[in-house]
All heavy atoms as an XYZ file, in Angstrom:
506
protein
N       5.197    -19.721    -11.911
C       4.604    -18.595    -12.423
C       4.177    -17.741    -11.216
O       3.766    -18.332    -10.173
C       3.446    -18.885    -13.322
C       2.832    -17.614    -13.791
S       1.518    -17.906    -15.152
C       2.597    -18.179    -16.604
N       4.382    -16.522    -11.278
C       3.885    -15.632    -10.103
C       2.645    -15.029    -10.265
O       2.103    -15.034    -11.450
C       4.958    -14.358    -10.001
O       4.843    -13.564    -11.094
C       6.350    -14.934     -9.873
N       2.071    -14.447     -9.304
C       0.782    -13.807     -9.419
C       0.824    -12.674    -10.361
O      -0.069    -12.491    -11.175
C       0.274    -13.423     -8.105
C      -0.064    -14.581     -7.102
C      -1.068    -12.418     -8.122
C      -0.290    -14.274     -5.662
N       1.795    -11.895    -10.355
C       2.026    -10.836    -11.211
C       1.983    -11.296    -12.716
O       1.400    -10.707    -13.592
C       3.275    -10.051    -10.969
C       3.524     -8.853    -11.842
C       4.705     -7.991    -11.328
C       4.965     -6.824    -12.043
N       6.104     -5.930    -11.463
N       2.855    -12.316    -12.995
C       2.887    -12.898    -14.401
C       1.456    -13.473    -14.745
O       1.137    -13.238    -15.962
C       3.888    -14.045    -14.459
C       5.371    -13.449    -14.391
C       6.368    -14.552    -14.653
C       7.741    -13.965    -14.509
N       8.703    -15.102    -14.594
N       0.720    -13.966    -13.875
C      -0.551    -14.534    -14.157
C      -1.512    -13.353    -14.629
O      -2.180    -13.419    -15.667
C      -1.196    -15.203    -12.977
C      -0.960    -16.601    -12.735
C      -1.550    -17.098    -11.493
C      -1.668    -17.409    -13.869
N      -1.381    -12.354    -13.855
C      -2.271    -11.143    -14.102
C      -1.861    -10.390    -15.405
O      -2.712    -10.232    -16.287
C      -2.077    -10.081    -12.981
C      -2.854     -8.781    -13.243
C      -2.601     -7.735    -12.125
N      -1.207     -7.340    -11.913
C      -0.504     -6.557    -12.607
N      -1.005     -5.980    -13.677
N       0.698     -6.144    -12.403
N      -0.605    -10.260    -15.787
C      -0.147     -9.674    -16.891
C      -0.438    -10.502    -18.099
O      -0.637     -9.915    -19.148
C       1.411     -9.415    -16.689
C       1.569     -8.154    -15.819
C       3.042     -7.735    -16.044
C       3.228     -6.304    -15.308
N       4.352     -5.564    -15.888
N      -0.508    -11.799    -17.973
C      -0.661    -12.750    -19.151
C      -2.125    -12.561    -19.603
O      -2.325    -12.953    -20.725
C      -0.433    -14.159    -18.643
O      -1.337    -14.649    -17.812
N      -2.989    -11.929    -18.576
C      -4.327    -11.747    -18.971
C      -4.535    -10.174    -19.423
O      -5.653     -9.847    -19.691
C      -5.188    -12.118    -17.884
C      -4.998    -13.636    -17.670
C      -5.800    -14.054    -16.260
N      -5.504    -15.452    -16.212
C      -6.311    -16.207    -15.412
N      -7.344    -15.716    -14.568
N      -6.050    -17.476    -15.258
N      -3.595     -9.477    -19.418
C      -3.612     -8.097    -19.710
C      -4.555     -7.290    -18.772
O      -5.318     -6.340    -19.176
C      -3.967     -7.710    -21.117
C      -3.002     -8.190    -22.123
O      -1.700     -7.971    -21.784
O      -3.271     -8.690    -23.184
N      -4.561     -7.824    -17.398
C      -5.386     -7.071    -16.498
C      -4.664     -6.115    -15.591
O      -3.406     -6.368    -15.329
C      -6.095     -8.169    -15.600
C      -7.061     -8.988    -16.325
C      -7.576     -8.811    -17.423
C      -7.630    -10.203    -15.773
N      -8.480     -9.754    -17.782
C      -8.494    -10.655    -16.765
C      -7.422    -10.989    -14.652
C      -9.132    -11.855    -16.626
C      -8.114    -12.149    -14.562
C      -8.994    -12.621    -15.520
N      -5.260     -5.076    -15.110
C      -4.716     -4.136    -14.267
C      -4.761     -4.642    -12.872
O      -5.780     -5.361    -12.439
C      -5.339     -2.761    -14.330
C      -5.312     -2.179    -15.640
C      -6.216     -0.882    -15.560
C      -3.883     -1.813    -16.123
N      -3.816     -4.177    -11.933
C      -3.918     -4.544    -10.535
C      -5.268     -4.147     -9.897
O      -5.894     -4.828     -9.200
C      -2.818     -3.876     -9.729
C      -1.418     -4.432     -9.795
C      -0.307     -3.836     -9.082
O      -0.525     -2.658     -8.656
N       0.692     -4.489     -8.811
N      -5.678     -3.006    -10.267
C      -6.902     -2.431     -9.709
C      -8.189     -3.136    -10.146
O      -9.066     -3.393     -9.285
C      -7.133     -1.010    -10.116
O      -7.242     -0.887    -11.554
N      -8.244     -3.862    -11.416
C      -9.228     -4.724    -11.686
C      -9.266     -5.950    -10.855
O     -10.341     -6.365    -10.393
C      -9.207     -4.933    -13.167
C      -9.311     -3.756    -14.144
O      -9.995     -2.718    -13.577
O      -8.855     -3.807    -15.227
N      -8.177     -6.554    -10.745
C      -7.963     -7.754    -10.014
C      -8.351     -7.546     -8.476
O      -9.123     -8.359     -7.840
C      -6.605     -8.409    -10.143
S      -6.256     -9.036    -11.711
N      -7.925     -6.500     -8.013
C      -8.126     -6.037     -6.599
C      -9.615     -5.927     -6.294
O     -10.132     -6.379     -5.403
C      -7.352     -4.834     -6.269
N     -10.281     -5.199     -7.345
C     -11.759     -5.047     -7.213
C     -12.554     -6.407     -7.228
O     -13.414     -6.516     -6.377
C     -12.210     -4.027     -8.319
N     -12.108     -7.357     -8.039
C     -12.749     -8.549     -8.141
C     -12.467     -9.437     -6.862
O     -13.312    -10.181     -6.447
C     -12.214     -9.385     -9.305
C     -12.954     -9.057    -10.652
C     -12.592    -10.070    -11.785
N     -11.146    -10.127    -12.072
C     -10.624     -9.227    -12.956
N     -11.287     -8.261    -13.530
N      -9.355     -9.296    -13.310
N     -11.259     -9.203     -6.317
C     -10.986     -9.980     -5.164
C     -11.528     -9.348     -3.776
O     -11.645     -9.951     -2.746
C      -9.468     -9.955     -4.920
N     -11.902     -8.047     -3.891
C     -12.553     -7.396     -2.776
C     -11.505     -6.887     -1.855
O     -11.723     -6.773     -0.588
N     -10.354     -6.480     -2.384
C      -9.139     -5.966     -1.455
C      -8.785     -4.554     -2.227
O      -9.075     -4.398     -3.346
C      -8.019     -6.854     -1.370
C      -7.396     -7.342     -2.796
C      -8.463     -8.242     -0.613
C      -6.207     -8.140     -2.680
N      -7.930     -3.866     -1.547
C      -7.394     -2.628     -2.071
C      -6.288     -3.004     -3.125
O      -5.618     -4.051     -3.103
C      -6.946     -1.735     -0.947
O      -5.607     -2.273     -0.481
N      -6.129     -2.054     -3.987
C      -5.050     -2.155     -4.966
C      -3.669     -2.193     -4.208
O      -2.657     -2.899     -4.659
C      -4.915     -0.976     -5.981
O      -6.075     -1.001     -6.730
N      -3.582     -1.419     -3.144
C      -2.223     -1.428     -2.303
C      -2.004     -2.818     -1.793
O      -0.992     -3.281     -1.872
C      -2.366     -0.481     -1.123
O      -2.625      0.726     -1.688
C      -1.115     -0.502     -0.321
N      -2.995     -3.519     -1.282
C      -2.820     -4.894     -0.773
C      -2.508     -5.896     -1.926
O      -1.657     -6.670     -1.717
C      -4.180     -5.334     -0.050
C      -3.849     -6.343      1.013
N      -4.748     -6.544      1.992
C      -3.016     -7.360      1.054
C      -4.257     -7.539      2.794
N      -3.197     -8.107      2.161
N      -3.207     -5.655     -3.067
C      -2.905     -6.545     -4.190
C      -1.340     -6.315     -4.556
O      -0.702     -7.350     -4.810
C      -3.840     -6.220     -5.413
C      -3.672     -7.224     -6.538
C      -2.662     -7.151     -7.459
C      -4.292     -8.456     -6.645
N      -2.803     -8.282     -8.227
C      -3.740     -8.938     -7.872
C      -5.449     -9.019     -6.142
C      -4.314    -10.228     -8.373
C      -5.868    -10.162     -6.561
C      -5.313    -10.828     -7.621
N      -1.098     -5.125     -4.552
C       0.427     -4.747     -5.008
C       1.334     -5.515     -3.987
O       2.400     -6.174     -4.419
C       0.696     -3.358     -4.919
O       1.967     -3.102     -5.245
N       1.101     -5.571     -2.730
C       1.820     -6.126     -1.619
C       1.947     -7.708     -1.947
O       3.051     -8.290     -1.787
C       1.343     -5.835     -0.379
N       0.857     -8.331     -2.296
C       0.729     -9.645     -2.580
C       1.712    -10.087     -3.761
O       2.447    -11.057     -3.635
C      -0.698    -10.150     -2.783
C      -0.749    -11.560     -3.435
C      -1.501    -10.045     -1.578
N       1.658     -9.182     -4.799
C       2.523     -9.381     -5.923
C       4.006     -9.327     -5.639
O       4.711     -9.966     -6.368
C       2.083     -8.418     -7.048
C       0.816     -8.815     -7.746
C       0.647     -8.052     -9.072
O       1.479     -7.166     -9.480
O      -0.321     -8.271     -9.852
N       4.349     -8.628     -4.574
C       5.716     -8.462     -4.221
C       5.989     -9.477     -3.171
O       6.970     -9.464     -2.405
C       5.934     -7.019     -3.606
C       5.817     -5.978     -4.582
C       6.279     -4.543     -3.937
N       5.749     -4.318     -2.746
C       4.706     -3.617     -2.482
N       3.915     -3.209     -3.405
N       4.135     -3.363     -1.234
N       5.191    -10.521     -3.010
C       5.400    -11.672     -2.146
C       5.400    -11.396     -0.732
O       6.289    -11.817      0.098
C       6.818    -12.325     -2.485
N       4.443    -10.483     -0.358
C       4.160    -10.286      1.072
C       4.003    -11.565      1.867
O       3.212    -12.425      1.452
C       2.801     -9.305      1.229
C       2.266     -9.238      2.573
C       2.905     -8.288      3.543
C       1.045     -9.903      2.985
C       2.392     -8.028      4.741
C       0.576     -9.661      4.301
C       1.298     -8.897      5.169
O       0.788     -8.623      6.392
N       4.639    -11.677      3.019
C       4.819    -13.012      3.627
C       3.601    -13.332      4.527
O       3.460    -14.547      4.850
C       5.946    -12.891      4.543
C       6.022    -11.447      4.838
C       5.566    -10.678      3.616
N       2.637    -12.479      4.667
C       1.480    -12.759      5.624
C       0.209    -13.137      4.854
O      -0.813    -12.915      5.432
N       0.365    -13.825      3.787
C      -0.809    -14.274      2.950
C      -1.491    -15.491      3.570
O      -0.835    -16.540      3.749
C      -0.494    -14.614      1.465
C      -1.573    -15.062      0.790
C       0.117    -13.361      0.822
N      -2.790    -15.379      3.939
C      -3.489    -16.462      4.598
C      -4.297    -17.232      3.587
O      -4.355    -16.872      2.414
C      -4.453    -15.949      5.632
O      -5.461    -15.050      4.906
C      -3.826    -14.941      6.755
N      -4.848    -18.443      3.945
C      -5.694    -19.108      3.120
C      -6.946    -18.255      2.648
O      -7.203    -18.352      1.398
C      -6.144    -20.455      3.813
C      -4.886    -21.384      4.009
C      -7.274    -21.068      2.879
C      -5.271    -22.619      4.791
N      -7.523    -17.583      3.509
C      -8.555    -16.579      3.185
C      -8.133    -15.581      2.012
O      -8.844    -15.401      1.041
C      -9.017    -15.866      4.381
C     -10.266    -15.052      4.179
C     -10.733    -14.447      5.400
C     -11.964    -13.580      5.166
N     -12.339    -12.852      6.505
N      -6.906    -15.094      2.182
C      -6.437    -14.214      1.157
C      -6.132    -14.948     -0.194
O      -6.318    -14.434     -1.187
C      -5.213    -13.509      1.650
C      -4.547    -12.436      0.731
S      -5.791    -11.162      0.292
C      -6.040    -10.240      1.684
N      -5.639    -16.139     -0.153
C      -5.368    -16.952     -1.304
C      -6.727    -17.032     -2.012
O      -6.662    -16.985     -3.320
C      -4.874    -18.276     -0.975
C      -3.345    -18.324     -0.549
C      -2.768    -19.578      0.019
O      -3.663    -20.600     -0.036
O      -1.747    -19.729      0.480
N      -7.739    -17.263     -1.419
C      -9.128    -17.435     -1.965
C      -9.424    -16.225     -2.672
O      -9.947    -16.150     -3.825
C     -10.154    -17.801     -1.094
C     -11.515    -17.894     -1.627
C      -9.876    -19.197     -0.445
N      -9.238    -14.980     -2.023
C      -9.585    -13.785     -2.656
C      -8.640    -13.522     -3.770
O      -9.136    -12.959     -4.839
C      -9.500    -12.593     -1.641
C     -10.407    -12.629     -0.574
C     -10.200    -11.427      0.494
C     -11.370    -11.449      1.435
N     -11.216    -10.174      2.258
N      -7.414    -13.758     -3.868
C      -6.532    -13.613     -4.921
C      -6.902    -14.440     -6.105
O      -6.955    -13.995     -7.289
C      -5.037    -13.955     -4.440
C      -4.545    -12.998     -3.497
C      -4.121    -13.999     -5.682
C      -3.425    -13.435     -2.834
N      -7.315    -15.720     -5.894
C      -7.831    -16.519     -6.955
C      -9.025    -15.995     -7.521
O      -9.180    -15.910     -8.796
C      -8.130    -18.013     -6.310
N     -10.025    -15.463     -6.706
C     -11.169    -14.846     -7.206
C     -10.804    -13.682     -8.120
O     -11.527    -13.439     -9.202
C     -12.010    -14.289     -6.098
C     -13.342    -13.673     -6.372
C     -14.207    -13.525     -5.283
C     -15.561    -12.893     -5.623
N     -16.380    -12.515     -4.522
N      -9.845    -12.825     -7.672
C      -9.307    -11.871     -8.487
C      -8.909    -12.077     -9.809
O      -8.967    -11.392    -10.706
N      -8.325    -13.324     -9.905
C      -7.681    -13.772    -11.143
C      -8.711    -14.704    -11.865
O      -8.345    -15.390    -12.857
C      -6.394    -14.594    -10.857
C      -5.278    -13.699    -10.504
C      -4.106    -14.552     -9.911
C      -4.697    -12.866    -11.547
N      -9.933    -14.849    -11.313
C     -11.020    -15.670    -11.847
C     -10.615    -17.155    -12.066
O     -10.801    -17.765    -13.094
C     -11.474    -15.103    -13.214
C     -12.124    -13.692    -13.077
C     -12.748    -13.163    -14.264
O     -12.346    -13.433    -15.397
N     -13.653    -12.187    -14.110
N     -10.061    -17.692    -10.938
C      -9.753    -19.096    -10.870
C      -9.956    -19.532     -9.438
O     -10.305    -18.752     -8.527
C      -8.298    -19.235    -11.277
C      -7.335    -18.517    -10.641
S      -5.594    -18.428    -11.126
C      -5.309    -19.742    -12.290
N      -9.928    -20.905     -9.326
C     -10.062    -21.311     -7.939
C      -8.712    -21.374     -7.203
O      -7.639    -21.109     -7.841
C     -10.482    -22.923     -7.928
O      -9.425    -23.767     -8.635
C     -11.807    -23.034     -8.831
N      -8.748    -21.524     -5.808
C      -7.624    -21.484     -5.016
C      -6.645    -22.604     -5.540
O      -5.485    -22.463     -5.605
C      -7.891    -21.605     -3.568
C      -6.615    -21.569     -2.678
C      -6.958    -21.697     -1.233
N      -5.795    -21.951     -0.495
C      -5.412    -23.106     -0.011
N      -5.976    -24.272     -0.285
N      -4.201    -23.150      0.654
N      -7.211    -23.776     -5.739
C      -6.469    -24.945     -6.141
C      -5.758    -24.750     -7.549
O      -4.584    -24.939     -7.715
C      -7.402    -26.198     -6.371
O      -8.022    -26.485     -5.102
C      -6.568    -27.425     -6.890
N      -6.433    -24.101     -8.443
C      -5.813    -23.644     -9.805
C      -4.645    -22.637     -9.607
O      -3.581    -22.788    -10.210
C      -6.860    -23.011    -10.693
C      -7.926    -24.054    -11.132
C      -9.073    -23.423    -11.989
O      -9.512    -22.228    -11.590
O      -9.613    -23.968    -12.810
N      -4.931    -21.747     -8.679
C      -4.022    -20.673     -8.402
C      -2.604    -21.380     -7.739
O      -1.619    -21.016     -8.321
C      -4.500    -19.686     -7.409
C      -3.438    -18.743     -6.873
C      -3.001    -17.703     -7.978
C      -4.008    -17.826     -5.742
N      -2.857    -22.223     -6.765
C      -1.631    -22.906     -6.190
C      -0.933    -23.760     -7.210
O       0.344    -23.711     -7.312
C      -2.079    -23.623     -4.939
C      -2.734    -22.773     -3.855
C      -0.951    -24.425     -4.343
C      -1.867    -21.630     -3.370
N      -1.662    -24.538     -7.863
C      -1.054    -25.282     -8.911
C      -0.329    -24.600     -9.993
O       0.855    -24.971    -10.367
C      -2.159    -26.243     -9.574
O      -2.822    -27.072     -8.614
C      -1.598    -27.150    -10.716
N      -0.884    -23.536    -10.427
C      -0.318    -22.675    -11.505
C       1.017    -21.983    -10.941
O       2.010    -21.899    -11.591
C      -1.205    -21.549    -11.982
O      -2.400    -22.197    -12.516
C      -0.573    -20.803    -13.127
N       0.988    -21.581     -9.654
C       2.143    -20.920     -9.136
C       3.356    -21.911     -8.837
O       4.431    -21.595     -9.110
C       1.766    -20.263     -7.710
C       0.954    -18.968     -8.156
C       3.004    -19.865     -6.972
C       0.355    -18.266     -6.927
N       2.947    -23.019     -8.556
C       3.905    -24.154     -8.306
C       4.557    -24.670     -9.642
O       5.739    -25.128     -9.531
C       3.292    -25.332     -7.638
C       3.071    -24.869     -6.135
C       2.481    -25.989     -5.203
O       2.012    -27.045     -5.801
N       2.431    -25.828     -4.052
N       3.967    -24.539    -10.756
C       4.518    -24.996    -11.958
C       5.661    -23.955    -12.371
O       5.580    -22.810    -12.102
C       3.455    -25.057    -13.050
C       2.419    -25.914    -12.882
C       1.307    -25.936    -13.947
O       1.240    -24.973    -14.793
O       0.415    -26.764    -13.860
N       6.579    -24.464    -13.220
C       7.686    -23.718    -13.643
C       7.370    -23.113    -14.945
O       6.658    -23.596    -15.783
C       9.000    -24.458    -13.661
C       9.425    -24.853    -12.257
C      10.758    -25.543    -12.394
C      11.251    -25.941    -11.034
N      12.531    -26.558    -11.007
């Protein structure tokens, strides 16, 4: 599952997730497009934006 699919499955807007994560909507959009420079710190922020832990995020993304 992708970050975009996770967000859409919850019917959330990019801007809402970005606000929860403390990043810009532009940055959130880049992450959804598989921006290659995502750090562990950014993974934590993305997880926060999706209201989950980093471990939950990574596990969910790795599942088919």
